[in-house]
N, C-alpha and C positions, 0 to 999 in steps of 0.2 A: 895661391897657385896660379901661375900664368896659363892662359889657353895656348899651349904650344905642343909641338910634336913630342918633345922629350917627356913632358908630363903625361901625355896620352899613352906613350909607350910604357912608362912606369906603371900607370894604373892598369893597363892591359895585362902586364905580367902578374900584378898582385891579384887581379880578378881571376886570372887563370888558376893561380895557386889556391884560391878559395874553393875551387871545385875539386881539389885533390882529396882522395879518400884518406890519406895519411894525416892524422891530426897534427903531427910535428911540422908539416908543411902548411896545413890549412889554418891552424890557430894563429900563428904569427901574422899571416896575411890578413886575417880578419881584424886582428888588433891594429895593424897598420892602417887599414881603411877607416877603422873607428877613430884613429888618432888624427887623420887628415880631413875627416868629413866636416869639421868646423871651418875649414878654410874657404875664403871666397873663391868662386869659380868651380869648386868641386862638383856641384850638380851639373854645371854646364859642360864640364869635361865628360861626365857620364853620358849626357845627351848627345854630345858630338860622337862618342864612341858607338852608341847604339844606332846612330844614323850612318856613320861612315866606315866602321870597321869592316874588313873583308871577311872576318871569321864570324859565321852565324852564331856559334856558341857564345862568343864574347858579346855579341849584340844582345842576345837574350839575357845573358848574365848582367850586363850593364842596365838593362831595362828593369830587371827584378831588383837590383841594388838601388836604382834610382827610386823605384816605388817605395821600397822599405825606408830609404832616407827621408822621403817626403812624409811617410807615415810617422816616423819618429820625431821629425824636427819642424814640420810646417806650422803646427799650432803655436801661437805665442802665449806662453803661460805667464800670468802676473808674477812679479818678483823674480822671474828668471830671465837670463839673457836671451835675446833673439838669436836663434840658432842658424837662421838663413839670412844672409845679408839682403838689404832692400834691393840692391842692384840685381842680385841673383833672382829674387822673387819676380821682379819686373820682367827680366829676360825669359824666365821659365814660362810665365803666363803669356808672353808675346809669341813664343814659338811652339808650345807643347801641342796645341790643337792641330796645327799643320803637320807637325811631325807624326802625331798619332795617326792622322788620316792617311799619311803616305807610307806608313810602315806595314810590314807583313803582319798577319793576324796575331801570331804569338806575341809580338812586341806591342801591337795595337792594344791587346787586352791589358797588359801591364800599365801602359800609359793612360789608358782609359780609367783604370782604377786610380792612378795618381791624380788625374784631373778631378775625379769625384772627391778625393781626400782634400785637394786644394779648394774645390768648390764648396765643400762643407764648411770651411772656415771663411772663405773670401766672397762667395757668391751670395747675394747679388751686389752688396755694397762695394767691395773692393775689386770686383771683376764684372762690371756692368755689361761689357760687350760680349761676354762668353756665349750667351744664347743666340744673339743675332749672328755671330760668326758661325755658329753651328747650323742654324736654320738656313743660312745662305747656301750651305753645301747640299741641301736637299735638291737644289736646282741642277746640280752637276750631272745627274743622270747616271753617275758611276756608283753601282750598288756596293762596291767595296768601301767607298767613302761614306755613302749613306748609312751602311750598317755600322761603321765606326762611330758616326754621330749618334745613331740610335742606341748603341751599346753604352756610350758615355752618358747619354741622357738618362738611360735606365739606371746606371749606377748612381747618378746624381739625384734622381727623383724618388728612388725606391724608399728613401728614409721617410717620405710622406706617409708610408703605410704604418709607421709605428711612432711617429712624433706626437707629443701631446699638443692639444689645440692651444694656439696662442695668436695674438694679433700679428706678431712678427711672422709666424708661419703662414697665416692667411695672406698677408701682404706679398710674401714671396711666391706663394702658389698663384695668386692673382697675376703677378708679373709674368710668371711662366706661362699661364694660360693665355694671356694677351698676346704673347710673342709666339707661342708654340702650338696652341690647339688647332688653329686653322691650317697651318702648313702640315701638321701631322695628319689631319683629316684628308687633306688633298693628296698627301703621299699615300695614305691608306687606299683611297679610291683608285689612284693611278696604279698602285702595285697590284690591286685585284684585277684591273683591266689587263695589265701586262701578263698576269698568270694565265688569262684566257688566250691572249695572243700567242704565248709561248707554251701552250698546254702540252706540246709534244717534245719540248726541249728539256731533258732532265737536268742539265747543268744550270740552265737559267732558272728552272723551278726551285732548285735547292737554295739558290741565293735569295730568290723572291720570298720563299716560305720562311727563311730565317728572318727576313725583314718583317714579315707579317707577325711572326711570333714576338719580336721585339716591340713592334707597334702595339700589340695586344697587352704586353706587360706594362708599357707606358700608359695605356688607357687605364689599367687597373690602379697604378700609382696616382694618376692625376684625378681619378674619381673617388679615391679612398676616403678622404676627409669629409667631403660633402659633394652633392651633385652640382657640378658647375653649370651655370646657365648655358654656356656654349654647347656642352654635351647634351643637355636636355633638349635644346633646339635642334640638335643634329642626331637625336637618338635613332630616328628612322634609318639614316645612312648607316650608322654603326651596327645597329641590331640586325637589320636585314642582311648585311654582309657577314656578320658573325654567324647568323643562322645558316647562311649559304655555305660558309666554310665548314661548319659542323657536319653538314650533310654531304660534303664533297668527298669523293673517294677517287683519287688519281692513282692508277696502278703504278705509274712511274715512280711515285714517292714511297711505295711500300718497300720495306727492307726485309732481307732474309735473316738478319740478326735477331735471335730470340731475346737477347738481354737488353740491348741498347735501344732506347726509344728513338723513333725516326722523327723527321721534321713535322710530319702530319700529326703524329700523336702529341708532340710538344705543343703545337699550335692549338689543337682541340682541347688539350688539358687547360691551357691558359684561358680559352674562351669559356670553358665550364666555370672557371674561377671568376671570370668577369660577370657571367650570368648570375652566379651565386651572390656576388657582391651586390648587384642590383636587386636581386630578389630579397635579400636580407635588409638592405638599407633604404632602398628607394622603391619599395614594393608598389606604391600607388602609381608612380610614373611608369613603372615597368609592366604593370598589369596587362596592357594590351598584347605584349610580346610573350608573356609567360607561358601560355598553353603550348605555343609552337616549340618553345625551348624544352618544356617538359617532354613533349613527344619525341623531339629529335634526340634528347639525351637518353631517354628510355630506350629508343631503338638502338642507340650507340651501345648501351650497356648489354642489351640482349644479344647483339651481334659480335661483340668483341671477345677474342679468345683469352685463354688463361696464361699466355706467355708473359714473361717478366717485362717485356718492353711496353706492354700496355698498362703497367701498374699505376703510373702517375695519372694517366688518362682515366682509368676506371675509378681510382680513388677520388679524383676531383669531380667526376660525374656523379658518384654516389654522394659526395659531400654536397653537391648542388641539390639533389633530392632531399637530403637530410635538412638542409637549410629551408627548403620550401615546405616540407611536411610539418614543421613545428610552428609555422605562422598561422594564426587563427583563420585568416580569410582565404587560405588555400586548402583548408581542412577538407572541403567538399571534394577535392580532386582524389582523395585517398579513402573516402568513407566506405566505398563499396567493398564488401567482404572478398569478392573475386580479385579486386585490385590488390588488396592487402596480401592475399594468398600468393598472387602472381609475383609481387615484389619480394616476398619472403623466399619463394621457390626459385625465382629466376635471377635475383640480384644478391640477396643476403647470403643464403646458404652456399651457393657456388663460391662466393668470395671469402667465405670463412674457412674453406678447405686448406689443409696444410699441403702445399705443392712440393714437388721434388726440388724446386729452387729454394724453398724455405728449408727443406731438409739439408740441402747442401750448405746453406748459410749456417744452420744450427751446428753442423759438424766442422766446417772448414773456416768459417768466418765468424766465430762465436762472439767476438768483441762487437762487431756491427749488429749482430742479431740481438745481443743483450741491450745495446744502446737503443735499438728501435723498440724492443718489446718492453723493457723495464722503464726506460727513462722518458717514454712518451715522445721520442723523436720519430715515432712511426706515423707521423701525421700523414705521410703520403703512401701508407701501405693499404692494401685492399682490406685487410682485416680490421684495421682501425676505422676506416671509412664505413665498413659494413656495421661495425659496432656503434658508430655515431648514428647511423641511420636507424638502427634498432631503438636507440635511446630517443631519437626524434619522434619515431612512430608511437613509442610508448607514452608520449606526452598526452595524446588525445585518445589513443586506441590500446591502452595497456592490456585490457582484458582479452580482446580478440587476438592481439599479437602474441601474448603469452600462451594462449591456447594453441595457436597455429604451431608455435615453436616447440611446445611441450611434446607434441606429436613427433616432430623431427628428432628431438633429443632422445625420446624413448626408442625410436626406430634405429638411430645411430648406435645407441648403447646396446641394443639387441644384436645388431650386426657385429659389434665388437665381441660380445659374449660368445657368439657362434665360433669365432676363430680369432682370438686376440693377436696371434702372431701375424696374421694376414691383414686384419682390419683395424689395427691400432689407430690409424688416422681418423676413423669414425669417432672414436672416443675423444680424440684431441679436439675435433670440431664440436662435439657435444659440450665439452667443458667450456670451450670458448663461447659457445652460444649461451650457456647458462650464465657465464660471467657477464656477457654484455646485456643479457636480459635483466639480471639482478642489480646491476650497478646503476644507481641514479645519480649519486654525487660522490666525489672522491677527492681526498687531499693527500699530499705527499706524506703528511705526518700521521694520519690515522687510517690510510687506505680508504675502503668504501665506507662512507659515513651515512649513506641513505640507500636503503635497498628496496627492491620491488617486493611488496607484501605477498605477491602470489607465488614467489619462488621460495621453497623451504631449503635454505642454505645448509642448515645443520644436517638435515636428512641426507642431502646430496653428499655432504662431507663424509658421513658415516658409511653410506652405501657405496660410494664410487671413488672417493679420494683417498680414504685411509688405506684401502687395500694396496694402492700403488706406493704409498709412503712406507708401509710395513713390509713390502716385498723384500725378502732376504738378499736378493741379488741387485745391488744398487746400480749395476751397469746395464740391466735389461730394460728395454723401452725408455731410453733416456728422455725422449720428448714428453712422454706421459708423466714421468717422474717430475720433470721440470714444471709441467702444467699443475701437478698436484701441489708442489711447493709454492707455486705462484698463487694458487687458490687460497692456501693458508695465509699467505702474505697479504693479499689484497682484501680478504674478508676477515682480517684479524680483529677488527672492532665489532664484527657481527657474531663471531663464533664464541661460545662460552669458554671461560678460562680453563675448565678441565680438558676441553678438546685441545687447547693450545699447549697445555702442559704435556698432554699425551704426544703432541707433535714434536716437542723439543728434542727428546733423545733420537727420534727418527730423523729429524733434520740434521742432527750432529753426525749420524752415520752417513748421510748423503754428502757430507763434505769430502768423503773419500772417493766419490764417483769419478770415473775417468773423464766423463763429458764436462767440458769447461762450463757450458751453460748450466748444467745441473749443479755442480758444486758451487758455482757463483750464486745461483738462486738460493741454495741452502744457506750460504753465508749471509746473503742479503735478508732472507726471511728471519734468521736468528737476530740479526742486528735490529730489524724493525720491531720484533717481539720484545727485545730487551729495552726498547725506548718507551713501551706502552706504560701508561700511568694507571695506578689503581685508585680506589676510592679516596685515600687521604694523601693523594699526590706523591706517594712513594711509588717505586716501580711495581707494575702489575705482577711480574714474576720476581720473586725475592731471591737473594743469595742463598737462603736456606733451602728453597725449592730446587735450586740449581746444584746444591752440594753433591748429590750422587753422580752428577755428570761432569763436574768441573774439569777433572783430569782429562777425560776423553774429549771434551770441548776444546781445551787448549791444545792438546796433542793434534787433533784433527785439523784445527785451523792452521797451525804452523806447518803440518804436513801438506795441506792443500796449497800452501805457497810454493811448494817444491814441484807441484804437478806441472807438466808441460803446458805452456801457454798462460799459466797463472803466476809466473814469478813476480809480476808487479800488478797483481789483481787488486784494484782499489776496494772492491766489495769485501774481499777477505780481510784486508787490512782494517777496514772500517769496523768489521765484525770483531776483530781482535781488540781494537780500541774500546768498542762498546762493552765487550765481555769484561775487560779490565775495570771499566767504569762501574759496571753492575756489581761485580763480585767483590770489589774493594779488597779488604785485608785477607780475604780467602786466597788471593793469588800470591801473597808474600812468599810462601815456601817455593813457588815455581819460578819466581823472578830470576834467581841466579842463573838458571839454564836459559830462560827466555831472553834475558837481556843480551846474552851472547849472540843469539839468533837475530835479534833486532839490529844490533850494531853491525853484524856481518852483512845483513841486508842493506843497511845504510851505506856501508862502504861500497857495495856493488852498485847501488843506484846513483851514488854521487859521481861515478865515472861518466855517466851520461843521463842526467835527469830528464825523463821524458813524460812521466805521468804525474802531473801536479797533485791530483787528489790522493793518489797512493802515497806520495811523499808527505803530504800534509798529515794523513792519518798515521803514518809511521812515526813522525815526530810527536803527534798527540799521544801515541802509545808509549813512547819513551818517557814523556812527561808524567803520564799516569804511573808508570813503573816507579819513577823517582818519588813522586808525591806519596803514593800509597805506602811504599817501603819505608821512606824516611819519616812518615807520620808515626809509624809504629816504632821506628828506631832511628833517630837523626844521625847516629854515628855511621850508618851505612852509606852516607853521602860520598865518602871517600872511595868506596868500591865502585860506585857509579862513575866517578870521575876517572878512575883507572880504566874502566871499560870504554868510556865515551871519548876521552881526550885525544887518544891517538887518531880516531876518525875525524874528530873536529879539527885537529891540527892539519890533517891532510886537506880537508875542505877549505880551510882558511888559506893554506899555501897555494892551492890550485885555483883560488878565487872562484869557487862554484857559486855564482851569483844567486841562483835560485834558493840555495840552502843557507846563505849567510843569515838572513833574518831569523830563520828557525834556530840556528846554532846559538845566536845571541840570546834568544828567549830561553833555551834550555840552560845555557850557562847562568843566566840571571836566576833561574829557578834554583839551580844547584848552589850558587853563591849565597842566595837569601836564606838557605837552610843552615849554613855555617853559623856557629855562635860568633861572637864579635871579633873576628880577625880574618885577614885575607891570606889564604895559602899562597906559597911562593909561585906555584904554577900559574895562578891568576895574575900575580904582580908582573911576571915576565911578559904577559900578553898586553898589559895596560898601555904601554906607549903605542902599540899597533892600532889600538882602538881609536886613537886620535888622528889617524892619517886622513887627510882631506878627501882622498879618493873614495873612502868608505861612505863619507857623508854626502857624496854627490848623488847617490842613489836613494830616491825617496823611500823605497821599501825598507832600507836599513835604519831609517831615523828612529821610529818608535822603539824597536827592540834595543838599539844601541844606547839610546837615552836611558832606558830602563836598566841596562847592564851597568852603565856608568853610575847610575843612582845606587845600584847594589854595591859597587866598589866603594862609593862614598859612605854609605851607611855602615858597611862592615869594617872599613879601614880608612876613614878620613884622616886619622892621625898618622897611619903609616904612609899614606900618600904624601902628607905634609913633611914627614921626616926623610923618607927614602926616595921620593919622586917629586920633590918641590919644583924641579925644573920643568915638570910637566903641567904645572898649574896654568901657565899662560896658554898652553895648548888646549886645556880644558875650557878656559875662558874664550878661546878662539872659536871653539865649537858653539858655545853659547852665543857669541856675536853673530855667527853665520845663521843660526836658527832664528834669532830674534829679528833678523832682517826680513824674514819671509812670512807673509800673511798665513800661508798654509801651515807653517811649522813653529810659529812663535810660541805656542803653548808648550811645545816640547822644550824650547829654550828655557821657559820658566820652570818646568819640572826640574831641569838640571840645576839652575841657579838656586832654586829653593833648597835642593839637597846640599849644594855647596855651603849655603848659609847655615843650614841646620847641622851638618856633620863635620865640616872642616874646622880645625882649631882656629880661634879668632885671629891670632897673630899671623897665621899663614896667609890670610887674604886681606889683612888691613890695607896693604898698599894698593890693592886693586879695587876697593869698594867704590871710590869716587868715580873711577872710569866706568864701572858697571852702570852706575846711575846716569852718567852722561850718555852712554849708549842708549839707555832706555828712553831718555828724554828726546834724543835725536829721532828715534823711531816714532815717538809720540807726536812729534812735530810733523814728521814726514807722512805718516798714515796712521790715523787714530781709528781703530776699529773696536767694536764692543768686546770682542773676544780678548783683544790686547788689554783693554782697560780692566776687564775682570781679573785677568791674570796679574796685571800690574798692582792692583789693589791688594790682592792676596800677598804678593811679594813684599810690598811696603810694610804690611802689618806683620808678616812673619819676621821681617828684619827688626821691627819694633819689639816684638815678643822676645826675640833672641838677644838683641843688644840694648834694649831699653829705649824709652821715648826721647830721652835727652840726646842720645846718640843719633837718633833719626833726625831730630830737629837740627842738630849741629851739622849733620851731613848735608842736608838740603841747603842750609844757609851758607855753607862753605862753597857750594857750587855757584850760588848767586844770592846776594842779600835779599831777604824777605821771601825767598823761594818756598820756605816751609808753609807760609800763609797761603801762597798761591796754590800749592798742591792741595791744601785742605779745602780751599774755597772752590777751586775749579775741578778737582777730581774726586777727592774723598766724599765731601758732603753731597754733591749732586749725583754721583754715580754708584755709591755703595749699594743701593737698592738692587742693582743688577747682579750682584754676586750670587752664584748658586752653588749648591752642594753643601752637605752638613759640615764637613771638615773645613771647607773654604770659609763658610759663614762663621764658624767658631774662631778661626784665626783672625778674621776681620774684627769680630766683636771684641776679642781680647786685646788686639792691637789698638783699636780706637779707645777702649777703656783706659789703656796705659797712657795714651796721648792726653786724655781728659784729666787723669788723676796723678800722673807721675812726671809731668813736664812743667817745671816752674814758669817757663815763658808763656804758658797758656793762661797763667793767672795774673801776670802783671806786666804785659807789654802790649804792643798794638795787636798781638794775636788774641787778646782776651775777647774781643768782639766775636771771634769765631767759636768761643767755647760753647755757648748755648746752641747755636745752629748745629754744631757737631754732635752734641748730646741728643738734640731733636732727631738728627739723622740716624743715630744709633738706636733710639727707641723705635723709630719708624722701621729700621732694619729688622728689629725683633718682631714687630707687630703687624706690619703691612705686608701684603702679598709681594712676591718677588717681581721685579720689573723685567719682563722677558721680551720687551719690544726691541726690534732691530731696525736701524734706519734703512730706508729703501735702497740706498746706493751700495749697501754691503751685501755682496753675494760671493761666497767663497767657492773656489773650484775645489771640489772634493779631491782628496789625495788620489782616490781610485780613478779619478777622471783624467789624470795627467796622461798625455798621449804616449804612443810608442810601446815598446816591448818591455819596459822596465818591470821587474817583478814588483807588483804592488805588495804592500805589507800584509801578510796573512796572520792574523792573531791566532795563537794556539789557545783554544778554550781551556785546556788543562794545564797551561803554564800561567794561568791567571794570577794576578798579584792582589793581595788584600789591600784595601785602602788604608793608608797610613795617616795617623793623626799626630802631628809633631808636638801638640800640646798635651795629649794623652789625658791621664786621670788628674793632672794638676788642676784642671778646671773642669768641674762637672757641668754646672749650669752658668753660662756667661751672664745671665740676668742677675744672679745672686752675686757674681764677682763684681758687676757694676755697682750694686748696692753697697757691698762691703768696701770697695775702693772709694766710693763717694763719701762713705762714713769716715774713712781714714783721712781723706783729704779735708773734710770739714772739721775734724778734731785738730788738724794741723793749723788751719786758719779759720777759727770760729766765726760764724756769721756770714762769711763770704758766699758760701755755696747756696744757702736758702735764699739770699737776696738776689743772686744771679738767676735762680730758678723762677722766683715769683715775678720778676720783671719781664722776662721774655720767653719763657717756655710755654707752648700752648696748652690749653686745659686738658685735652685728651692725653697728651704725652705726660703731663704732670700726674694724672690719675694712674697711668701705667707704672710710672716711677714709684708712686706710693705703694703700689702692689709689690714691686720688687723689694722695697725696703722692709715691708711687713714680712714677706716670705723669708728675708734674711735676718729678721728680728734685729734690725739696727735703725738708728735715727740719725738725722743730720743735725749738727749743732751750729 
């Protein structure tokens, strides 16, 4: 694509169409952009548009499109073509910093993100001058430019907060510190001075305070991994100024907005974070400054209101106290009973209260409320911080803290009892306090695993929780109901089984509650209870115990999916999946009605898939329906196909990318249930499965390979007779997969099934070409994974077609090739093969080469006979060689960049491991003994003499053992 006006005009029109609400206009425009993004100059055209277009909307749209293009294509993945030309890469890096700094803020943010994505791949090696270019801009004095630099530096360096330690990382951070730490410190001091100069100019202060917040974030990132020498030497400058900013209160920066945090709050929140980092990690160096920070932050907490805009500040301030109070050498700051009482009274209790803002979120923004409350993304909520502080204080002062809070809990419950309608929030706070007091350690899988001995959880459950669960009106006091359900859920491992069984029918009735939070919590609690394990690793709650409630459980779960706001509720869908899994064949009578509801739901969500977890559990539930019903009666598979195929067809025709991997897995499951033939409905689809476009998406590869394997297993012969023209297409897929380091094992799965199930004559003409492709790949890049798969393939070929056919095949490619493969690959590498089925195939294949291949006995290959036998005995007796050379590191499939749907394995569509040899060989060691006996009877004297001259003593001893076990002798 040339950089000219015509192309700019075309792109502008298509970008405008991608903003159209009508899918008929939008989708073709998106497809067009997708089709041209591989062309050279495409990203430069986007940059030209975002710089020069007269239309602000188009500029922003071009910026977002450019950022997403970079996100999808910048990383160079091994084995895959480079998606951005080198010329474009150079031009982008030469211009993007300037462009970003001169753009308006909306565009600046997008370009800043793009720089950090490029930086993650190219900085510092391939983009050495990025930092100097940025630091030079600090001198410009223009804070629009300076903030652009700071924002970009922040998005570039924030990964230091969660990267694993490595020499590479240290080197990079050192380079950044050498270039950046001093200018950043100078800028910090200069900005603080400017704040004093412009103390009365509100507009100047806004810009300066956003700079200070960014500088504080950068301080956090650069100090996270270790305390840099530079910052240790300049601690006085940073800490004195941080402390000054914490205590600063400029009326001009206070906002009237109750929801949105202002610049002052954001800056102070970040400073609390920085202080907590130093208190936790560098407490020795930070000790001189700690007392004044504790005082400043305490004063901040006591004087800050309950408005939502202060939430982040208050929670970070409390987290600072929490991190300080659990360090042994700050213990003395909190020992005094009055201090503890004061913290409990002034900090913890007020921040546990359920505010009207929380109530609004509970009612009107339930999804966000659930995310924060259930999934622990409430890191920055006041309640979570107060809870952490309770936990921190309990580390050294469990007795006194429990005593102080017990008084609060009793008085709150007393207030509630006086007037429940009026004072229900008191009970909510009491339950929250008990929960935070009792929880010492918790996991996703088991809930609370370690509890405070001083809190009687069972008694509290019976006296205060059960009454809310039993209340006949499920819609009264929904917050307290949700609290009660959550209590059962998180203390499930601490409560006795009879209490849990008592709770199950009550939870089932709460599925009908109108409140989204309440019925979601009920579904989640049931799902968690159903996963609990009993003494002999069976489920704690058995299908028999669930029998009286099964019908109501299934009814209420499916009804809950129809409640407003829960049409795609992932917790309900997960509970449906878990109920199916727990109840097993108990659900068979209900499946005919339920499968209709599930497929109807699938049809609806396939129009616009937006909830990945919901969709995943929906497909898992479909798989369970199929598995459980067909296990009881395999002939019902046809009725499932009737129900599912119309929806699947629509998904395939509309190319709903997110769902294709799932559809292929469910189809594999259905096809594998059929006895040995392929229904015509599947055969009609077969050619479509070989289309190259499907194989371009990494997420499709594992399920498509499995589906093709199912086709081959059930109908290799019918493919050979009615679709022989598709065999080259099948081998084309194999060729594509084998060329990729990430997917070569999938290529071997496919070729192994072709060898095992296709009639011999249908692939005779292709066999040599298959081996040539494998040898080319072996020469190009030989990896351990490839070698292991290659060995299994050679030996499977030998088992299927015989050792003579294997030897003749190799020698037809190149004279003496068979000997080279034995000497260079099989003998030295076989010890690396892992997996019981793979080992069995190799053992049987090598046994055949040793005992059924005449040229091993009387040609130049004979010298390899004993080393091969020695390798086989080692294979049986020595530990597996799992070493991997240093230079082999695979990019995990999940790690490939961009928005491609990664492959999500459906647990309940799992495939049993298949053994192509089956019962024909029980014990390969016995087979070796019997085969050697047979060989020695055919040529008497030869075998014992070959053994006695060159087999080592240990191997000989093992071999004697095999011969005795098989009750045979060598002659």
